[in-house]
ZAMARSE-357679 format. One record per residue (C-alpha): residue number from 1; residue in three letters; x, y, z. Coordinates in nm, 2 decimals. Example, Ala and Ser with C-alpha at 12.3 -4.5 7.8 and 13.67 -1.06 7.14 Angstrom:
<recs>
+-----+-----+--------+--------+--------+
|   k |   r |      u |      v |      w |
+-----+-----+--------+--------+--------+
|   1 | ALA |   1.23 |  -0.45 |   0.78 |
|   2 | SER |   1.37 |  -0.11 |   0.71 |
+-----+-----+--------+--------+--------+
</recs>
This chain:
<recs>
+-----+-----+--------+--------+--------+
|   k |   r |      u |      v |      w |
+-----+-----+--------+--------+--------+
|   1 | UNK |  -1.15 |  -0.29 |  -1.64 |
|   2 | UNK |  -0.85 |  -0.36 |  -1.86 |
|   3 | UNK |  -0.71 |  -0.02 |  -1.78 |
|   4 | UNK |  -0.89 |   0.22 |  -1.54 |
|   5 | UNK |  -0.64 |   0.50 |  -1.61 |
|   6 | UNK |  -0.69 |   0.80 |  -1.83 |
|   7 | UNK |  -0.39 |   0.74 |  -2.04 |
|   8 | UNK |  -0.41 |   1.10 |  -2.18 |
|   9 | UNK |  -0.27 |   1.20 |  -1.84 |
|  10 | UNK |   0.11 |   1.15 |  -1.89 |
|  11 | UNK |   0.15 |   1.01 |  -1.54 |
|  12 | UNK |  -0.11 |   0.75 |  -1.59 |
|  13 | UNK |   0.03 |   0.67 |  -1.94 |
|  14 | UNK |   0.37 |   0.60 |  -1.78 |
|  15 | UNK |   0.20 |   0.38 |  -1.51 |
|  16 | UNK |   0.01 |   0.18 |  -1.78 |
|  17 | UNK |   0.33 |   0.12 |  -1.97 |
|  18 | UNK |   0.51 |   0.01 |  -1.65 |
|  19 | UNK |   0.23 |  -0.23 |  -1.57 |
|  20 | UNK |   0.30 |  -0.41 |  -1.89 |
|  21 | UNK |   0.67 |  -0.43 |  -1.82 |
|  22 | UNK |   0.61 |  -0.55 |  -1.46 |
|  23 | UNK |   0.38 |  -0.82 |  -1.59 |
|  24 | UNK |   0.64 |  -0.99 |  -1.80 |
|  25 | UNK |   0.82 |  -1.16 |  -1.50 |
|  26 | UNK |   0.58 |  -1.10 |  -1.21 |
|  27 | UNK |   0.53 |  -1.47 |  -1.14 |
|  28 | UNK |   0.90 |  -1.54 |  -1.15 |
|  29 | UNK |   0.98 |  -1.26 |  -0.92 |
|  30 | UNK |   0.71 |  -1.36 |  -0.68 |
|  31 | UNK |   0.87 |  -1.71 |  -0.66 |
|  32 | UNK |   1.22 |  -1.56 |  -0.61 |
|  33 | UNK |   1.13 |  -1.29 |  -0.35 |
|  34 | UNK |   1.42 |  -1.05 |  -0.28 |
|  35 | UNK |   1.45 |  -0.70 |  -0.41 |
|  36 | UNK |   1.26 |  -0.56 |  -0.72 |
|  37 | UNK |   1.56 |  -0.35 |  -0.82 |
|  38 | UNK |   1.49 |  -0.34 |  -1.19 |
|  39 | UNK |   1.13 |  -0.23 |  -1.11 |
|  40 | UNK |   1.26 |   0.04 |  -0.87 |
|  41 | UNK |   1.49 |   0.17 |  -1.14 |
|  42 | UNK |   1.20 |   0.19 |  -1.38 |
|  43 | UNK |   0.99 |   0.38 |  -1.13 |
|  44 | UNK |   1.27 |   0.63 |  -1.07 |
|  45 | UNK |   1.32 |   0.68 |  -1.44 |
|  46 | UNK |   0.94 |   0.74 |  -1.48 |
|  47 | UNK |   0.94 |   1.03 |  -1.23 |
|  48 | UNK |   0.63 |   0.87 |  -1.06 |
|  49 | UNK |   0.81 |   0.87 |  -0.72 |
|  50 | UNK |   0.75 |   1.24 |  -0.70 |
|  51 | UNK |   0.39 |   1.23 |  -0.80 |
|  52 | UNK |   0.25 |   1.38 |  -0.48 |
|  53 | UNK |   0.52 |   1.62 |  -0.38 |
|  54 | UNK |   0.39 |   1.98 |  -0.44 |
|  55 | UNK |   0.50 |   2.16 |  -0.75 |
|  56 | UNK |   0.67 |   2.43 |  -0.54 |
|  57 | UNK |   0.92 |   2.17 |  -0.42 |
|  58 | UNK |   0.99 |   1.99 |  -0.75 |
|  59 | UNK |   0.71 |   1.74 |  -0.76 |
|  60 | UNK |   0.41 |   1.68 |  -0.98 |
|  61 | UNK |   0.15 |   1.81 |  -0.73 |
|  62 | UNK |  -0.11 |   1.53 |  -0.80 |
|  63 | UNK |  -0.38 |   1.42 |  -0.56 |
|  64 | UNK |  -0.38 |   1.10 |  -0.35 |
|  65 | UNK |  -0.65 |   0.95 |  -0.57 |
|  66 | UNK |  -0.40 |   0.96 |  -0.86 |
|  67 | UNK |  -0.14 |   0.77 |  -0.67 |
|  68 | UNK |  -0.40 |   0.51 |  -0.55 |
|  69 | UNK |  -0.51 |   0.45 |  -0.91 |
|  70 | UNK |  -0.15 |   0.37 |  -1.00 |
|  71 | UNK |  -0.12 |   0.14 |  -0.69 |
|  72 | UNK |  -0.42 |  -0.04 |  -0.83 |
|  73 | UNK |  -0.28 |  -0.06 |  -1.18 |
|  74 | UNK |   0.05 |  -0.21 |  -1.06 |
|  75 | UNK |  -0.13 |  -0.45 |  -0.83 |
|  76 | UNK |  -0.31 |  -0.60 |  -1.13 |
|  77 | UNK |   0.01 |  -0.78 |  -1.22 |
|  78 | UNK |   0.23 |  -0.73 |  -0.91 |
|  79 | UNK |   0.08 |  -0.67 |  -0.57 |
|  80 | UNK |   0.43 |  -0.62 |  -0.41 |
|  81 | UNK |   0.52 |  -0.33 |  -0.64 |
|  82 | UNK |   0.18 |  -0.18 |  -0.59 |
|  83 | UNK |   0.22 |  -0.21 |  -0.21 |
|  84 | UNK |   0.57 |  -0.06 |  -0.21 |
|  85 | UNK |   0.46 |   0.23 |  -0.44 |
|  86 | UNK |   0.17 |   0.33 |  -0.22 |
|  87 | UNK |   0.36 |   0.29 |   0.11 |
|  88 | UNK |   0.64 |   0.50 |  -0.03 |
|  89 | UNK |   0.41 |   0.81 |  -0.02 |
|  90 | UNK |   0.31 |   0.76 |   0.34 |
|  91 | UNK |   0.67 |   0.78 |   0.45 |
|  92 | UNK |   0.76 |   1.05 |   0.20 |
|  93 | UNK |   0.49 |   1.27 |   0.36 |
|  94 | UNK |   0.57 |   1.19 |   0.72 |
|  95 | UNK |   0.74 |   1.53 |   0.77 |
|  96 | UNK |   0.44 |   1.71 |   0.63 |
|  97 | UNK |   0.21 |   1.54 |   0.88 |
|  98 | UNK |   0.43 |   1.52 |   1.18 |
|  99 | UNK |   0.70 |   1.78 |   1.13 |
| 100 | UNK |   0.72 |   2.16 |   1.11 |
| 101 | UNK |   0.64 |   2.34 |   0.78 |
| 102 | UNK |   1.02 |   2.40 |   0.75 |
| 103 | UNK |   1.09 |   2.03 |   0.79 |
| 104 | UNK |   0.83 |   1.94 |   0.54 |
| 105 | UNK |   0.96 |   2.18 |   0.28 |
| 106 | UNK |   1.32 |   2.07 |   0.33 |
| 107 | UNK |   1.22 |   1.70 |   0.30 |
| 108 | UNK |   1.01 |   1.75 |  -0.01 |
| 109 | UNK |   1.27 |   1.95 |  -0.18 |
| 110 | UNK |   1.56 |   1.71 |  -0.11 |
| 111 | UNK |   1.34 |   1.40 |  -0.19 |
| 112 | UNK |   1.23 |   1.54 |  -0.53 |
| 113 | UNK |   1.58 |   1.64 |  -0.62 |
| 114 | UNK |   1.73 |   1.31 |  -0.51 |
| 115 | UNK |   1.44 |   1.11 |  -0.66 |
| 116 | UNK |   1.43 |   0.91 |  -0.33 |
| 117 | UNK |   1.24 |   0.60 |  -0.27 |
| 118 | UNK |   1.10 |   0.58 |   0.09 |
| 119 | UNK |   1.06 |   0.29 |   0.33 |
| 120 | UNK |   0.96 |   0.27 |   0.69 |
| 121 | UNK |   1.06 |   0.12 |   1.02 |
| 122 | UNK |   0.77 |   0.27 |   1.23 |
| 123 | UNK |   0.58 |  -0.04 |   1.32 |
| 124 | UNK |   0.30 |   0.06 |   1.56 |
| 125 | UNK |   0.27 |  -0.27 |   1.75 |
| 126 | UNK |   0.64 |  -0.35 |   1.82 |
| 127 | UNK |   0.80 |  -0.18 |   2.12 |
| 128 | UNK |   1.14 |  -0.31 |   2.03 |
| 129 | UNK |   1.34 |  -0.01 |   1.93 |
| 130 | UNK |   1.45 |   0.23 |   2.20 |
| 131 | UNK |   1.63 |   0.56 |   2.21 |
| 132 | UNK |   1.83 |   0.76 |   2.46 |
| 133 | UNK |   1.92 |   1.12 |   2.46 |
| 134 | UNK |   2.28 |   1.19 |   2.36 |
| 135 | UNK |   2.41 |   1.54 |   2.29 |
| 136 | UNK |   2.23 |   1.70 |   2.00 |
| 137 | UNK |   2.02 |   1.39 |   1.92 |
| 138 | UNK |   1.94 |   1.03 |   2.01 |
| 139 | UNK |   2.11 |   0.69 |   2.00 |
| 140 | UNK |   1.89 |   0.41 |   1.89 |
| 141 | UNK |   1.92 |   0.03 |   1.97 |
| 142 | UNK |   1.69 |  -0.25 |   1.89 |
| 143 | UNK |   1.49 |  -0.35 |   1.59 |
| 144 | UNK |   1.16 |  -0.31 |   1.41 |
| 145 | UNK |   0.97 |  -0.59 |   1.22 |
| 146 | UNK |   0.74 |  -0.55 |   0.92 |
| 147 | UNK |   0.96 |  -0.27 |   0.77 |
| 148 | UNK |   0.81 |  -0.26 |   0.42 |
| 149 | UNK |   1.03 |  -0.11 |   0.15 |
| 150 | UNK |   1.33 |  -0.07 |   0.38 |
| 151 | UNK |   1.53 |  -0.32 |   0.17 |
| 152 | UNK |   1.53 |  -0.08 |  -0.14 |
| 153 | UNK |   1.49 |   0.26 |   0.03 |
| 154 | UNK |   1.70 |   0.57 |   0.00 |
| 155 | UNK |   1.53 |   0.73 |   0.31 |
| 156 | UNK |   1.34 |   0.59 |   0.60 |
| 157 | UNK |   1.06 |   0.71 |   0.82 |
| 158 | UNK |   1.14 |   0.57 |   1.16 |
| 159 | UNK |   0.98 |   0.56 |   1.51 |
| 160 | UNK |   1.12 |   0.46 |   1.85 |
| 161 | UNK |   1.02 |   0.46 |   2.22 |
| 162 | UNK |   1.21 |   0.63 |   2.50 |
| 163 | UNK |   1.34 |   0.35 |   2.72 |
| 164 | UNK |   1.22 |   0.52 |   3.04 |
| 165 | UNK |   0.90 |   0.69 |   2.95 |
| 166 | UNK |   0.80 |   0.49 |   2.64 |
| 167 | UNK |   0.71 |   0.81 |   2.46 |
| 168 | UNK |   0.72 |   0.76 |   2.09 |
| 169 | UNK |   0.92 |   0.98 |   1.86 |
| 170 | UNK |   0.94 |   1.00 |   1.48 |
| 171 | UNK |   1.22 |   1.10 |   1.24 |
| 172 | UNK |   1.34 |   1.07 |   0.88 |
| 173 | UNK |   1.69 |   0.95 |   0.82 |
| 174 | UNK |   1.90 |   0.80 |   0.53 |
| 175 | UNK |   1.87 |   0.43 |   0.50 |
| 176 | UNK |   2.25 |   0.41 |   0.48 |
| 177 | UNK |   2.30 |   0.56 |   0.83 |
| 178 | UNK |   2.58 |   0.38 |   1.02 |
| 179 | UNK |   2.44 |   0.11 |   1.25 |
| 180 | UNK |   2.13 |   0.03 |   1.04 |
| 181 | UNK |   2.12 |  -0.33 |   0.92 |
| 182 | UNK |   1.84 |  -0.42 |   0.68 |
| 183 | UNK |   1.79 |  -0.79 |   0.75 |
| 184 | UNK |   1.57 |  -0.85 |   0.44 |
| 185 | UNK |   1.44 |  -1.17 |   0.61 |
| 186 | UNK |   1.07 |  -1.15 |   0.50 |
| 187 | UNK |   0.94 |  -1.50 |   0.44 |
| 188 | UNK |   0.57 |  -1.45 |   0.41 |
| 189 | UNK |   0.38 |  -1.66 |   0.15 |
| 190 | UNK |   0.26 |  -1.34 |  -0.01 |
| 191 | UNK |   0.39 |  -1.00 |  -0.11 |
| 192 | UNK |   0.73 |  -1.17 |  -0.15 |
| 193 | UNK |   0.93 |  -0.87 |  -0.28 |
| 194 | UNK |   0.81 |  -0.60 |  -0.03 |
| 195 | UNK |   1.10 |  -0.65 |   0.21 |
| 196 | UNK |   0.86 |  -0.65 |   0.51 |
| 197 | UNK |   1.11 |  -0.81 |   0.74 |
| 198 | UNK |   1.33 |  -0.68 |   1.03 |
| 199 | UNK |   1.56 |  -0.38 |   1.05 |
| 200 | UNK |   1.81 |  -0.38 |   1.33 |
| 201 | UNK |   1.96 |  -0.07 |   1.49 |
| 202 | UNK |   2.29 |  -0.08 |   1.67 |
| 203 | UNK |   2.40 |   0.26 |   1.81 |
| 204 | UNK |   2.22 |   0.45 |   1.53 |
| 205 | UNK |   2.25 |   0.83 |   1.58 |
| 206 | UNK |   1.95 |   1.05 |   1.50 |
| 207 | UNK |   2.01 |   1.43 |   1.49 |
| 208 | UNK |   1.77 |   1.67 |   1.65 |
| 209 | UNK |   1.69 |   1.84 |   1.31 |
| 210 | UNK |   1.58 |   1.49 |   1.18 |
| 211 | UNK |   1.32 |   1.44 |   1.46 |
| 212 | UNK |   0.97 |   1.54 |   1.35 |
| 213 | UNK |   0.86 |   1.79 |   1.61 |
| 214 | UNK |   0.54 |   1.97 |   1.52 |
| 215 | UNK |   0.32 |   1.93 |   1.83 |
| 216 | UNK |   0.08 |   2.23 |   1.85 |
| 217 | UNK |  -0.16 |   2.09 |   2.11 |
| 218 | UNK |  -0.06 |   1.73 |   2.16 |
| 219 | UNK |  -0.21 |   1.62 |   1.83 |
| 220 | UNK |  -0.47 |   1.75 |   1.59 |
| 221 | UNK |  -0.70 |   1.54 |   1.38 |
| 222 | UNK |  -0.49 |   1.60 |   1.07 |
| 223 | UNK |  -0.19 |   1.45 |   1.24 |
| 224 | UNK |  -0.38 |   1.13 |   1.30 |
| 225 | UNK |  -0.46 |   1.04 |   0.93 |
| 226 | UNK |  -0.15 |   0.83 |   0.86 |
| 227 | UNK |  -0.37 |   0.51 |   0.89 |
| 228 | UNK |  -0.59 |   0.65 |   0.61 |
| 229 | UNK |  -0.28 |   0.65 |   0.38 |
| 230 | UNK |  -0.19 |   0.29 |   0.47 |
| 231 | UNK |  -0.55 |   0.16 |   0.46 |
| 232 | UNK |  -0.61 |   0.33 |   0.12 |
| 233 | UNK |  -0.30 |   0.17 |  -0.02 |
| 234 | UNK |  -0.40 |  -0.18 |   0.10 |
| 235 | UNK |  -0.76 |  -0.15 |  -0.03 |
| 236 | UNK |  -0.63 |  -0.05 |  -0.37 |
| 237 | UNK |  -0.38 |  -0.34 |  -0.37 |
| 238 | UNK |  -0.69 |  -0.56 |  -0.30 |
| 239 | UNK |  -0.89 |  -0.40 |  -0.59 |
| 240 | UNK |  -0.60 |  -0.42 |  -0.83 |
| 241 | UNK |  -0.53 |  -0.78 |  -0.74 |
| 242 | UNK |  -0.90 |  -0.87 |  -0.79 |
| 243 | UNK |  -0.91 |  -0.69 |  -1.13 |
| 244 | UNK |  -0.58 |  -0.85 |  -1.24 |
| 245 | UNK |  -0.68 |  -1.20 |  -1.14 |
| 246 | UNK |  -1.02 |  -1.17 |  -1.32 |
| 247 | UNK |  -0.86 |  -1.04 |  -1.64 |
| 248 | UNK |  -0.59 |  -1.31 |  -1.62 |
| 249 | UNK |  -0.85 |  -1.57 |  -1.57 |
| 250 | UNK |  -1.06 |  -1.44 |  -1.86 |
| 251 | UNK |  -0.77 |  -1.46 |  -2.10 |
| 252 | UNK |  -0.68 |  -1.81 |  -1.99 |
| 253 | UNK |  -1.04 |  -1.92 |  -2.02 |
| 254 | UNK |  -1.07 |  -1.78 |  -2.37 |
| 255 | UNK |  -0.74 |  -1.92 |  -2.49 |
| 256 | UNK |  -0.66 |  -2.24 |  -2.30 |
| 257 | UNK |  -0.95 |  -2.38 |  -2.09 |
| 258 | UNK |  -1.13 |  -2.69 |  -2.22 |
| 259 | UNK |  -1.50 |  -2.75 |  -2.17 |
| 260 | UNK |  -1.60 |  -3.01 |  -1.91 |
| 261 | UNK |  -1.69 |  -3.34 |  -2.07 |
| 262 | UNK |  -2.05 |  -3.33 |  -1.95 |
| 263 | UNK |  -2.11 |  -2.96 |  -2.03 |
| 264 | UNK |  -2.25 |  -3.03 |  -2.38 |
| 265 | UNK |  -2.06 |  -2.74 |  -2.54 |
| 266 | UNK |  -1.76 |  -2.73 |  -2.77 |
| 267 | UNK |  -1.61 |  -2.41 |  -2.62 |
| 268 | UNK |  -1.56 |  -2.35 |  -2.25 |
| 269 | UNK |  -1.68 |  -1.99 |  -2.29 |
| 270 | UNK |  -2.02 |  -2.12 |  -2.41 |
| 271 | UNK |  -2.09 |  -2.31 |  -2.09 |
| 272 | UNK |  -2.37 |  -2.13 |  -1.90 |
| 273 | UNK |  -2.20 |  -2.21 |  -1.57 |
| 274 | UNK |  -1.88 |  -2.03 |  -1.68 |
| 275 | UNK |  -2.08 |  -1.73 |  -1.80 |
| 276 | UNK |  -2.26 |  -1.70 |  -1.47 |
| 277 | UNK |  -1.95 |  -1.72 |  -1.26 |
| 278 | UNK |  -1.77 |  -1.46 |  -1.46 |
| 279 | UNK |  -2.08 |  -1.23 |  -1.45 |
| 280 | UNK |  -2.09 |  -1.26 |  -1.08 |
| 281 | UNK |  -1.72 |  -1.20 |  -1.02 |
| 282 | UNK |  -1.72 |  -0.90 |  -1.26 |
| 283 | UNK |  -2.01 |  -0.74 |  -1.08 |
| 284 | UNK |  -1.85 |  -0.79 |  -0.74 |
| 285 | UNK |  -1.52 |  -0.64 |  -0.86 |
| 286 | UNK |  -1.70 |  -0.35 |  -1.03 |
| 287 | UNK |  -1.90 |  -0.26 |  -0.71 |
| 288 | UNK |  -1.58 |  -0.28 |  -0.49 |
| 289 | UNK |  -1.40 |  -0.06 |  -0.74 |
| 290 | UNK |  -1.67 |   0.21 |  -0.72 |
| 291 | UNK |  -1.66 |   0.20 |  -0.34 |
| 292 | UNK |  -1.28 |   0.23 |  -0.36 |
| 293 | UNK |  -1.31 |   0.53 |  -0.59 |
| 294 | UNK |  -1.54 |   0.70 |  -0.34 |
| 295 | UNK |  -1.29 |   0.63 |  -0.05 |
| 296 | UNK |  -1.01 |   0.78 |  -0.26 |
| 297 | UNK |  -1.22 |   1.09 |  -0.32 |
| 298 | UNK |  -1.27 |   1.11 |   0.06 |
| 299 | UNK |  -0.90 |   1.10 |   0.12 |
| 300 | UNK |  -0.85 |   1.38 |  -0.13 |
| 301 | UNK |  -1.10 |   1.60 |   0.06 |
| 302 | UNK |  -0.93 |   1.51 |   0.40 |
| 303 | UNK |  -0.59 |   1.59 |   0.26 |
| 304 | UNK |  -0.70 |   1.92 |   0.11 |
| 305 | UNK |  -0.84 |   2.03 |   0.45 |
| 306 | UNK |  -0.50 |   2.02 |   0.61 |
| 307 | UNK |  -0.47 |   2.13 |   0.97 |
| 308 | UNK |  -0.82 |   2.27 |   0.95 |
| 309 | UNK |  -0.96 |   1.91 |   0.95 |
| 310 | UNK |  -1.21 |   1.87 |   1.22 |
| 311 | UNK |  -1.26 |   1.56 |   1.44 |
| 312 | UNK |  -1.60 |   1.50 |   1.29 |
| 313 | UNK |  -1.46 |   1.52 |   0.93 |
| 314 | UNK |  -1.18 |   1.28 |   1.03 |
| 315 | UNK |  -1.43 |   1.04 |   1.18 |
| 316 | UNK |  -1.66 |   1.04 |   0.87 |
| 317 | UNK |  -1.36 |   0.97 |   0.65 |
| 318 | UNK |  -1.24 |   0.68 |   0.88 |
| 319 | UNK |  -1.58 |   0.51 |   0.83 |
| 320 | UNK |  -1.58 |   0.55 |   0.46 |
| 321 | UNK |  -1.22 |   0.42 |   0.42 |
| 322 | UNK |  -1.28 |   0.13 |   0.66 |
| 323 | UNK |  -1.59 |   0.02 |   0.48 |
| 324 | UNK |  -1.42 |   0.03 |   0.14 |
| 325 | UNK |  -1.12 |  -0.16 |   0.27 |
| 326 | UNK |  -1.33 |  -0.44 |   0.42 |
| 327 | UNK |  -1.54 |  -0.48 |   0.11 |
| 328 | UNK |  -1.23 |  -0.48 |  -0.12 |
| 329 | UNK |  -1.06 |  -0.74 |   0.09 |
| 330 | UNK |  -1.36 |  -0.97 |   0.09 |
| 331 | UNK |  -1.42 |  -0.94 |  -0.28 |
| 332 | UNK |  -1.05 |  -0.99 |  -0.36 |
| 333 | UNK |  -1.03 |  -1.31 |  -0.15 |
| 334 | UNK |  -1.34 |  -1.44 |  -0.33 |
| 335 | UNK |  -1.23 |  -1.36 |  -0.68 |
| 336 | UNK |  -0.87 |  -1.47 |  -0.65 |
| 337 | UNK |  -0.98 |  -1.81 |  -0.52 |
| 338 | UNK |  -1.27 |  -1.87 |  -0.75 |
| 339 | UNK |  -1.09 |  -1.80 |  -1.07 |
| 340 | UNK |  -0.95 |  -2.15 |  -1.06 |
| 341 | UNK |  -1.30 |  -2.30 |  -1.08 |
| 342 | UNK |  -1.36 |  -2.14 |  -1.42 |
| 343 | UNK |  -1.01 |  -2.17 |  -1.56 |
| 344 | UNK |  -0.98 |  -2.54 |  -1.48 |
| 345 | UNK |  -0.73 |  -2.78 |  -1.33 |
| 346 | UNK |  -0.45 |  -2.71 |  -1.57 |
| 347 | UNK |  -0.43 |  -2.34 |  -1.46 |
| 348 | UNK |  -0.33 |  -2.44 |  -1.10 |
| 349 | UNK |   0.04 |  -2.48 |  -1.17 |
| 350 | UNK |   0.34 |  -2.32 |  -1.00 |
| 351 | UNK |   0.47 |  -2.22 |  -1.35 |
| 352 | UNK |   0.15 |  -2.01 |  -1.41 |
| 353 | UNK |   0.18 |  -1.85 |  -1.07 |
| 354 | UNK |  -0.18 |  -1.74 |  -1.06 |
| 355 | UNK |  -0.20 |  -1.83 |  -0.69 |
| 356 | UNK |   0.00 |  -1.52 |  -0.62 |
| 357 | UNK |  -0.31 |  -1.30 |  -0.65 |
| 358 | UNK |  -0.47 |  -1.49 |  -0.36 |
| 359 | UNK |  -0.16 |  -1.51 |  -0.15 |
| 360 | UNK |  -0.09 |  -1.14 |  -0.18 |
| 361 | UNK |  -0.44 |  -1.05 |  -0.08 |
| 362 | UNK |  -0.46 |  -1.31 |   0.20 |
| 363 | UNK |  -0.15 |  -1.20 |   0.38 |
| 364 | UNK |  -0.26 |  -0.84 |   0.39 |
| 365 | UNK |  -0.61 |  -0.92 |   0.51 |
| 366 | UNK |  -0.44 |  -1.11 |   0.80 |
| 367 | UNK |  -0.23 |  -0.81 |   0.90 |
| 368 | UNK |  -0.52 |  -0.59 |   0.86 |
| 369 | UNK |  -0.82 |  -0.76 |   1.02 |
| 370 | UNK |  -1.16 |  -0.68 |   0.87 |
| 371 | UNK |  -1.35 |  -0.77 |   1.18 |
| 372 | UNK |  -1.26 |  -0.46 |   1.38 |
| 373 | UNK |  -1.31 |  -0.22 |   1.09 |
| 374 | UNK |  -1.65 |  -0.38 |   1.02 |
| 375 | UNK |  -1.74 |  -0.33 |   1.39 |
| 376 | UNK |  -1.64 |   0.04 |   1.37 |
| 377 | UNK |  -1.87 |   0.09 |   1.07 |
| 378 | UNK |  -2.15 |  -0.09 |   1.24 |
| 379 | UNK |  -2.11 |   0.11 |   1.56 |
| 380 | UNK |  -2.11 |   0.44 |   1.36 |
| 381 | UNK |  -2.43 |   0.33 |   1.18 |
| 382 | UNK |  -2.61 |   0.24 |   1.50 |
| 383 | UNK |  -2.49 |   0.52 |   1.73 |
| 384 | UNK |  -2.32 |   0.78 |   1.52 |
| 385 | UNK |  -1.99 |   0.73 |   1.71 |
| 386 | UNK |  -1.68 |   0.77 |   1.50 |
| 387 | UNK |  -1.38 |   0.54 |   1.54 |
| 388 | UNK |  -1.12 |   0.66 |   1.79 |
| 389 | UNK |  -0.80 |   0.76 |   1.61 |
| 390 | UNK |  -0.53 |   0.48 |   1.63 |
| 391 | UNK |  -0.26 |   0.32 |   1.43 |
| 392 | UNK |  -0.52 |   0.13 |   1.22 |
| 393 | UNK |  -0.82 |   0.36 |   1.19 |
+-----+-----+--------+--------+--------+
</recs>
């Protein structure tokens, strides 16, 4: 579990090296919040931002499962960086899913050449950003909350509603476009450096060629898989956080924990209670990791099908990813809380910052309720009905 990556792969070797660098000040950065600019610069230098862009357009042409393993690796030490890295790809591929082939090719080519980091202001719940037709484009006014990655982005995937019809449109635009104000006001108790706050729009112009406009029949199954990308990122943040918390706890227990006075042992690691708890937590994390690997392979298959993806294939994938997400979240909450039992009271300090693992997982499980995904899995098991495509499934 210390490193799930095949470090013979050059991309994975870079990710493993970056994980060690990110770990050095992860607790301090979590307390400070703000922008992970040094980490962003390292990601850009590594070339890992172009991991999933096809080779024809200047990228590495890797599969989604490769990116998700890197998300997991970063989240072992820094859930915020893992989150930002995974969400970057969802926005980077918005033109591929929702745009014309020409828009996708152009976006991929320019993104790879510019080494862009992507954020988003496409919150699916908030109807607070509106557009009106103006000449050869639109003018946008309003705001979007929960705009992860916008605070350090080069480019944004955005969405707005028509003020009269409430029809939703999508586009990709530079984060520096006149009239955009990145508030960077995220004050959640977890994922402190994700910039998941508000972005305000005041008279922002979006040109027609930036609007994603591939609508062959009102929406095919392949165009509805954006939630798979988001859910897969989150479940691997859960897995990475659980793995990282468990490894951190093990090291602390070996090096710093003291045996309880009534334990009858000289070393904390010799206490049968401590051994049992670690065995239980390790087994849970291992099982959740295997389920996450299966979900990642499912996403690879869905992505490879492209616009030939059927509704049934989409539905089966939704069930697999939802189940893995729920289990990963439950295991991560358990592990990131219980590690303190086996580390001991001295571990629970602000200076150590070990509570960040739990806080990072907890805040995402709140935004991403397990109850409804679990119901979908149960409904499918009982009736064979697949979840209806939506912003979260």
